[in-house]
LOMARGU-176955 format. One record per residue (C-alpha): chain; x, y, z. Coordinates in nm, 4 decimals, padded with zeros to 6 digits, m for minus. Example, Ala and Ser with C-alpha at 12.3 -4.5 7.8 and 13.67 -1.06 7.14 Angstrom:
   chaine          x          y          z
        A    01.2300   m00.4500    00.7800
        A    01.3670   m00.1060    00.7140
//
This chain:
   chaine          x          y          z
        A   m01.5319    20.7437    02.3643
        A   m01.1906    20.6010    02.4647
        A   m01.1444    20.4360    02.7558
        A   m00.8335    20.5384    02.8384
        A   m01.0075    20.9320    02.8721
        A   m01.2894    20.7597    03.0856
        A   m01.3634    21.0140    03.3938
        A   m01.4779    20.6795    03.6416
        A   m01.3278    20.2960    03.6038
        A   m01.4261    19.9609    03.7265
        A   m01.4569    19.8390    04.0580
        A   m01.4222    19.5449    04.2102
        A   m01.4860    19.6008    04.6117
        A   m01.8624    19.7987    04.6626
        A   m02.0640    19.8755    04.9467
        A   m02.2167    19.6027    05.1109
        A   m02.4856    19.8969    05.2516
        A   m02.6999    19.7978    04.9636
        A   m02.6565    19.3855    04.8471
        A   m02.8835    19.3817    04.5587
        A   m02.7785    19.2563    04.2893
        A   m02.8528    19.5732    04.0487
        A   m02.6790    19.7880    04.2992
        A   m02.3741    19.5806    04.2696
        A   m02.3410    19.5526    03.9171
        A   m02.3913    19.9052    03.8248
        A   m02.1677    19.9758    04.0649
        A   m01.8165    19.7317    03.9691
        A   m01.9315    19.8380    03.6311
        A   m01.8872    20.2048    03.6660
        A   m02.2749    20.3293    03.5834
        A   m02.3845    20.4130    03.9197
        A   m02.2263    20.5377    04.2673
        A   m02.4042    20.5042    04.5820
        A   m02.3928    20.8451    04.8239
        A   m02.6578    20.6966    05.0628
        A   m02.9102    20.4464    05.1264
        A   m03.1710    20.4372    04.7778
        A   m02.9534    20.7485    04.6069
        A   m02.7357    20.7130    04.3672
        A   m02.4832    20.9386    04.1618
        A   m02.5361    20.8391    03.7736
        A   m02.1784    20.7911    03.6119
        A   m02.1049    20.9241    03.2517
        A   m02.2079    20.4617    03.1529
        A   m02.4441    20.5626    03.3841
        A   m02.6112    20.8516    03.2054
        A   m02.6045    20.7201    02.9002
        A   m02.8420    20.4563    03.0083
        A   m03.1105    20.6853    03.1723
        A   m03.1243    20.9318    02.9314
        A   m03.1205    20.6517    02.6044
        A   m03.4365    20.4648    02.8386
        A   m03.6054    20.8298    02.9010
        A   m03.5884    20.8660    02.4952
        A   m03.7778    20.5237    02.4835
        A   m04.0579    20.6313    02.6983
        A   m04.0298    21.0286    02.5327
        A   m04.1068    20.8461    02.1786
        A   m04.3760    20.6378    02.3080
        A   m04.5794    20.9465    02.4809
        A   m04.5427    21.1332    02.1943
        A   m04.6684    20.8746    02.0106
        A   m05.0106    20.8992    02.1663
        A   m05.0322    21.2554    02.1280
        A   m04.8402    21.3458    02.4719
        A   m04.7058    21.6858    02.4723
        A   m04.3939    21.7227    02.7627
        A   m04.3789    21.9512    03.0274
        A   m04.1922    22.0319    03.3549
        A   m04.2950    22.0666    03.6702
        A   m04.1226    22.1940    04.0022
        A   m03.9900    21.9341    04.2567
        A   m04.1042    22.1701    04.5746
        A   m04.4446    22.2268    04.6069
        A   m04.6324    22.3627    04.8101
        A   m04.8595    22.2429    05.1920
        A   m05.1372    22.4205    05.0638
        A   m05.2112    22.2228    04.7097
        A   m05.1701    21.9073    04.9365
        A   m05.3991    21.9932    05.1785
        A   m05.6781    22.1007    04.9081
        A   m05.6826    21.6987    04.8420
        A   m05.6207    21.6132    05.1856
        A   m05.3430    21.3949    05.0642
        A   m05.0431    21.6171    05.3708
        A   m05.1105    21.4075    05.6012
        A   m05.2291    21.0722    05.4288
        A   m04.8880    21.0081    05.2392
        A   m04.6345    20.8689    05.4957
        A   m04.3725    20.8865    05.2117
        A   m04.4022    21.2157    05.1590
        A   m04.0601    21.4319    05.2070
        A   m04.1649    21.7500    05.4292
        A   m03.9734    22.0389    05.4837
        A   m03.9374    22.4447    05.6506
        A   m03.9545    22.7009    05.3845
        A   m03.8849    23.1053    05.4414
        A   m04.1064    23.2110    05.7165
        A   m04.1643    22.8782    05.8011
        A   m04.2961    22.7972    05.5509
        A   m04.4439    22.4316    05.5180
        A   m04.3397    22.2640    05.1588
        A   m04.2605    21.9085    04.9808
        A   m04.1062    21.7656    04.7761
        A   m04.2709    21.5693    04.5395
        A   m04.3153    21.1892    04.5367
        A   m04.5669    21.2599    04.2639
        A   m04.7572    21.5496    04.0764
        A   m05.1284    21.5358    04.0868
        A   m05.1619    21.8636    04.2621
        A   m04.9648    22.0341    04.0860
        A   m05.0528    21.9002    03.7437
        A   m05.4631    21.9483    03.7682
        A   m05.4616    22.3547    03.8180
        A   m05.2026    22.3888    03.5713
        A   m05.4028    22.2541    03.2463
        A   m05.7353    22.3861    03.4848
        A   m05.6608    22.7365    03.3433
        A   m05.6240    22.6006    03.0245
        A   m05.9498    22.4013    03.0263
        A   m06.2641    22.6143    02.9572
        A   m06.4616    22.4394    02.6962
        A   m06.5061    22.0701    02.5422
        A   m06.2982    22.2580    02.3196
        A   m06.0108    22.2082    02.5162
        A   m06.0261    21.9025    02.5338
        A   m05.9129    21.6202    02.5728
        A   m05.5098    21.7104    02.6696
        A   m05.2585    21.4926    02.7870
        A   m04.9113    21.5769    02.9473
        A   m04.6178    21.4027    03.1282
        A   m04.3041    21.4922    03.2540
        A   m03.9798    21.3023    03.2916
        A   m03.8175    21.4287    03.6329
        A   m03.6179    21.3344    03.9717
        A   m03.8759    21.2548    04.2537
        A   m03.8833    21.1510    04.6008
        A   m04.0232    20.9148    04.8484
        A   m03.9022    20.8836    05.2269
        A   m03.8810    20.5473    05.1632
        A   m03.8294    20.3539    05.4890
        A   m03.6989    20.0391    05.3216
        A   m03.4285    20.1935    05.0269
        A   m03.2182    19.8816    04.9737
        A   m03.2719    19.7330    04.6214
        A   m03.0493    19.9570    04.4445
        A   m03.2584    20.1306    04.1450
        A   m03.6078    19.9632    04.2488
        A   m03.6731    20.1869    04.5479
        A   m03.5203    20.4616    04.6126
        A   m03.5424    20.8192    04.7610
        A   m03.4840    20.9756    04.4650
        A   m03.5795    20.8855    04.2057
        A   m03.6337    20.8940    03.8029
        A   m03.9895    20.9224    03.7140
        A   m04.1835    20.9708    03.4074
        A   m04.5392    21.0140    03.4972
        A   m04.8115    21.1362    03.2162
        A   m05.1823    21.3023    03.3266
        A   m05.4621    21.2890    03.0816
        A   m05.7433    21.4766    03.1001
        A   m06.0621    21.3884    02.9223
        A   m06.4256    21.5126    02.8867
        A   m06.6332    21.1970    02.9625
        A   m06.5543    20.8112    03.1088
        A   m06.4974    20.6002    02.7107
        A   m06.2787    20.9313    02.6703
        A   m06.0790    20.7842    02.9667
        A   m06.0736    20.4323    02.9057
        A   m05.9957    20.5317    02.5645
        A   m05.7035    20.6655    02.6081
        A   m05.6106    20.4756    02.8864
        A   m05.6086    20.1209    02.6730
        A   m05.3356    20.3080    02.4524
        A   m05.1577    20.3977    02.7226
        A   m05.1020    19.9888    02.8142
        A   m05.0434    19.9826    02.4230
        A   m04.7522    20.2357    02.4707
        A   m04.5987    20.0959    02.8189
        A   m04.5942    19.7775    02.6465
        A   m04.3875    19.9158    02.3250
        A   m04.1340    20.0680    02.5981
        A   m04.0965    19.7433    02.7645
        A   m04.0331    19.5572    02.4775
        A   m03.7757    19.8572    02.3111
        A   m03.5980    19.8074    02.6819
        A   m03.5827    19.4638    02.6227
        A   m03.8715    19.3510    02.9277
        A   m04.1257    19.2994    02.7211
        A   m04.1197    18.9014    02.6698
        A   m04.1143    18.8746    03.0468
        A   m04.4127    19.1871    03.1582
        A   m04.7008    19.1014    03.2670
        A   m05.0041    19.3141    03.2223
        A   m05.1016    19.2620    03.6088
        A   m05.4372    19.4201    03.7225
        A   m05.4285    19.5660    04.1313
        A   m05.6942    19.7137    04.3236
        A   m05.8226    20.0526    04.2065
        A   m05.8341    20.1987    04.5462
        A   m06.1237    20.4546    04.6126
        A   m06.0166    20.5727    04.1865
        A   m06.1400    20.2922    04.0465
        A   m06.2378    19.9062    03.9671
        A   m05.8876    19.8503    03.9235
        A   m05.6059    19.9632    03.8364
        A   m05.2953    19.8359    03.6390
        A   m04.9330    19.8037    03.6858
        A   m04.7153    19.6136    03.4685
        A   m04.4227    19.3199    03.6246
        A   m04.1150    19.2159    03.5301
        A   m04.0461    18.8751    03.5947
        A   m03.7606    18.7543    03.8047
        A   m03.6607    18.5265    04.0657
        A   m03.5091    18.8846    04.2945
        A   m03.8377    19.0405    04.2871
        A   m03.9585    19.1377    04.5848
        A   m04.4072    19.1865    04.4520
        A   m04.5978    18.8448    04.4259
        A   m04.8408    18.8230    04.1754
        A   m05.0233    18.4966    04.0164
        A   m05.0117    18.4724    03.5554
        A   m05.3067    18.3685    03.4496
        A   m05.2338    18.0316    03.1964
        A   m05.1582    18.1056    02.8540
        A   m05.1730    18.4825    02.8896
        A   m04.9364    18.8260    02.9429
        A   m05.1999    18.8784    03.2464
        A   m05.1335    18.8463    03.5747
        A   m05.3533    18.9467    03.9414
        A   m05.1302    19.0838    04.2025
        A   m05.1640    18.9106    04.5683
        A   m05.3747    19.1945    04.7040
        A   m05.6607    19.1243    04.5322
        A   m05.6412    18.6947    04.4414
        A   m05.9040    18.6520    04.7484
        A   m06.1692    18.8973    04.6084
        A   m06.4022    18.6384    04.3829
        A   m06.5240    18.9266    04.2271
        A   m06.2301    19.0824    04.1408
        A   m06.0914    18.7805    03.9643
        A   m06.4516    18.7046    03.7655
        A   m06.4101    18.9927    03.6174
        A   m06.0373    18.9183    03.5232
        A   m06.0224    18.5431    03.4345
        A   m06.2118    18.4199    03.1454
        A   m06.5167    18.2209    03.2126
        A   m06.4324    18.1978    03.5899
        A   m06.6312    17.9616    03.8316
        A   m06.4870    17.9740    04.1943
        A   m06.1741    17.7696    04.2902
        A   m06.0061    17.8695    03.9092
        A   m05.7645    18.0739    04.1250
        A   m05.5536    17.7367    04.2446
        A   m05.4975    17.7354    03.8434
        A   m05.2981    18.0154    03.9158
        A   m04.9162    18.0617    03.8069
        A   m04.7648    18.2343    04.1050
        A   m04.4217    18.4607    04.0175
        A   m04.2017    18.6962    04.1283
        A   m04.1821    19.0026    04.0100
        A   m04.0562    19.3823    03.9729
        A   m04.3273    19.6756    03.8949
        A   m04.1481    19.8621    03.6536
        A   m04.5192    20.0928    03.6134
        A   m04.8780    20.1229    03.6891
        A   m05.1525    20.3304    03.5300
        A   m05.4521    20.4571    03.7238
        A   m05.8072    20.6062    03.6437
        A   m05.8466    20.9149    03.8432
        A   m06.1711    20.9573    03.7828
        A   m06.2772    21.3431    03.8597
        A   m06.0951    21.3365    04.1807
        A   m05.8341    21.5753    04.1550
        A   m06.0217    21.8266    03.8925
        A   m06.3254    21.7941    04.1807
        A   m06.0749    21.9254    04.4498
        A   m05.9839    22.2160    04.2196
        A   m06.2873    22.2648    04.0462
        A   m06.1667    22.2322    03.7110
        A   m06.4586    22.1880    03.4408
        A   m06.5163    22.2468    03.1104
        A   m06.8845    22.4214    02.9235
        A   m07.0209    22.1285    02.7234
        A   m07.1762    22.1984    02.3657
        A   m07.4766    22.3396    02.5839
        A   m07.3208    22.4985    02.8074
        A   m07.3293    22.2790    03.0896
        A   m07.0657    22.2583    03.3221
        A   m06.8988    21.8890    03.3109
        A   m06.6538    21.7258    03.5107
        A   m06.2952    21.6602    03.3699
        A   m06.2326    21.2847    03.3524
        A   m05.8211    21.2350    03.4251
        A   m05.5578    20.9397    03.4052
        A   m05.2635    20.8880    03.6098
        A   m04.9550    20.6642    03.4677
        A   m04.6477    20.6041    03.6143
        A   m04.3507    20.4568    03.4763
        A   m04.0490    20.4680    03.6282
        A   m03.7025    20.5351    03.3812
        A   m03.4245    20.4360    03.6664
        A   m03.5867    20.1244    03.7990
        A   m03.6263    19.9914    03.4744
        A   m03.2513    20.0244    03.4274
        A   m03.2072    19.8868    03.7445
        A   m03.4532    19.5976    03.6391
        A   m03.2792    19.5655    03.3550
        A   m02.9198    19.5064    03.5968
        A   m03.1471    19.2410    03.7880
        A   m03.2500    19.0539    03.4966
        A   m03.0445    19.0521    03.2027
        A   m02.7347    19.0098    03.3625
        A   m02.5218    18.6914    03.3961
        A   m02.2613    18.5588    03.6461
        A   m01.9941    18.7586    03.4202
        A   m02.1679    19.1117    03.4261
        A   m02.4069    19.2995    03.2702
        A   m02.6248    19.2506    02.9033
        A   m02.7651    19.5974    02.7647
        A   m02.9919    19.5591    02.5063
        A   m02.9187    19.7718    02.1638
        A   m03.1456    20.0447    02.2069
        A   m03.0723    20.1136    02.6158
        A   m02.7081    20.0484    02.5766
        A   m02.4448    20.3168    02.6395
        A   m02.2703    20.2377    02.3020
        A   m02.3490    19.9600    02.0590
        A   m01.9663    19.8054    02.0124
        A   m01.7063    19.7654    02.2184
        A   m01.3487    19.7773    02.0892
        A   m01.0518    19.5863    02.3109
        A   m00.7715    19.6531    02.1467
        A   m00.4683    19.4079    02.2853
        A   m00.1834    19.5393    02.1043
        A    00.1345    19.6600    02.1591
        A    00.3221    19.7397    01.8387
        A    00.2766    20.1014    01.7441
        A    00.1817    20.0014    01.4164
        A   m00.0909    19.7847    01.5121
        A   m00.2357    20.0060    01.7249
        A   m00.2238    20.2827    01.4907
        A   m00.4804    20.0392    01.2284
        A   m00.6806    19.9958    01.5691
        A   m00.6900    20.3168    01.5927
        A   m00.8025    20.3225    01.2071
        A   m01.0767    20.0597    01.3039
        A   m01.2020    20.3002    01.5759
        A   m01.2477    20.6083    01.3810
        A   m01.4083    20.3568    01.0910
        A   m01.6813    20.3026    01.2955
        A   m01.7476    20.6257    01.4377
        A   m01.7493    20.7389    01.0468
        A   m02.0534    20.4406    00.9641
        A   m02.2334    20.5927    01.2914
        A   m02.1276    20.3150    01.4741
        A   m02.0780    20.4122    01.8971
        A   m01.8181    20.3023    02.0077
        A   m01.6703    20.2117    02.3294
        A   m01.3161    20.2195    02.2485
        A   m01.0220    20.0406    02.5279
        A   m00.7294    20.1979    02.4058
        A   m00.5486    20.1196    02.7811
        A   m00.2079    20.0137    02.7541
        A   m00.1365    19.9238    03.0794
        A   m00.4576    19.7161    03.1594
        A   m00.3501    19.3428    03.0646
        A   m00.5135    19.1514    02.8617
        A   m00.7593    18.9722    03.0692
        A   m00.8712    19.2814    03.3111
        A   m00.9866    19.4363    02.9823
        A   m01.2188    19.1251    02.8508
        A   m01.3221    19.0909    03.2387
        A   m01.4524    19.4912    03.2203
        A   m01.5834    19.4156    02.8439
        A   m01.8298    19.1954    02.9974
        A   m01.8912    19.3482    03.2932
        A   m02.0257    19.6546    03.0934
        A   m02.2535    19.4671    02.8544
        A   m02.2296    19.6028    02.5558
        A   m02.4138    19.4214    02.3019
        A   m02.1409    19.3191    02.0519
        A   m01.7902    19.3050    02.1739
        A   m01.5178    19.3799    01.9238
        A   m01.0501    19.2806    02.0040
        A   m00.8137    19.3213    01.8069
        A   m00.4358    19.1953    01.8343
        A   m00.1197    19.1154    01.6940
        A   m00.2463    18.7953    01.6157
        A   m00.5968    18.9328    01.4599
        A   m00.4452    19.2400    01.2585
        A   m00.1649    18.9251    01.0480
        A   m00.4703    18.7813    00.9306
        A   m00.6623    19.1069    00.8328
        A   m00.9654    18.9850    01.0877
        A   m01.0960    19.0761    01.4002
        A   m01.2175    18.8657    01.7003
        A   m01.6425    18.9397    01.7211
        A   m01.8379    18.8486    01.9696
        A   m02.2090    18.9078    02.0256
        A   m02.2376    18.9485    02.4411
        A   m02.4702    18.6904    02.4882
        A   m02.2373    18.4634    02.2725
        A   m02.0496    18.2191    02.4355
        A   m01.7878    18.2567    02.1663
        A   m01.6234    18.4867    01.9545
        A   m01.5253    18.4276    01.6243
        A   m01.2091    18.5249    01.3651
        A   m01.4243    18.7346    01.1891
        A   m01.2125    18.9241    00.8350
        A   m01.2119    19.2819    00.8624
        A   m01.4144    19.3981    00.5681
        A   m01.6994    19.0980    00.6764
        A   m01.7088    19.2488    01.0174
        A   m01.7806    19.6230    00.8704
        A   m02.1139    19.4467    00.6972
        A   m02.2113    19.2095    00.9631
        A   m02.2576    19.5996    01.2342
        A   m02.4658    19.7652    00.9288
        A   m02.7062    19.4436    00.8820
        A   m02.7178    19.5464    01.2680
//
């Protein structure tokens, strides 16, 4: 991609309506644009990042044997009445359709997926089933002031499991935890993300959140020393719960837990038969007896992960994208003015593309060197390559990983080999 043809630009002045770090950086770098609080347009670079995150999630969910579907965002009131949640979910967007029909914009899809999959479940031979979707969700969020972290419109992967018994649900649930860890690792958040015990509500003893440690987080969690396990603040005073989580728990051990701020980047729940009972979804076992379908729900927000990366991995110069998430792997900056040097830089760009390396090529002639280098840091591609008359005279380029302090003058042929090794 030639930067001169990109339909958007970096910006100096951004809206003060949302002062969160991720909103400011992503807007300045030209990845998103705010329409109103909690609602953003994703610009070309932002779409690439979001797509990369969603593809990572797809790969990990597919590895579990889950199959992708896509369900309607517009939902009738009747299915919400059937689970008695129409008046219980305070962030539910409600609207009137033709004929004065009550409708909702889905913040979640248990009410849709349960009867949908129930149409394909008659016998134990039809189970287990695991389905997921990646879709735009809606929440009438009263405090949408955290950029992509607290949106009224946002991207969500929600997966649902259907098993014949509790053991089957438990087994898949543990596999899902490992798949989620893989997602965060591949998105550059693995070392900072903790599996966090939270209240299971009416569904189970515990649910699990995935919390990324950062001083910018809104949640408070307590890490068990020497582990990647934490406890949500909401259950920290529950002695019985602590005894089931902290190894060899003794009264007062909670005082030794490390208090941390964090951003929730995923959550999973064991639903039991709460929703399958509401829609009378059952199966016939080997003896022909009717059994309850045990369900689980597994949520992870691609847009929230994007915002979290911007919050956690950025520095004072701008964004820092991990390899698998970055919109382009190399930011090629031309400081050339002479036609022959520009032609040489074009050749480097063409060579990189022919090698299968994705490149953002800053070929703009009307922009000064300092502004180009500033934009490169702000946009945050994993590698920056600078070509100038001086470097070409030495048959070299200036090469620098985004997280490095200094660039290294590297022979052009060596530079190609370095990228191949990466």
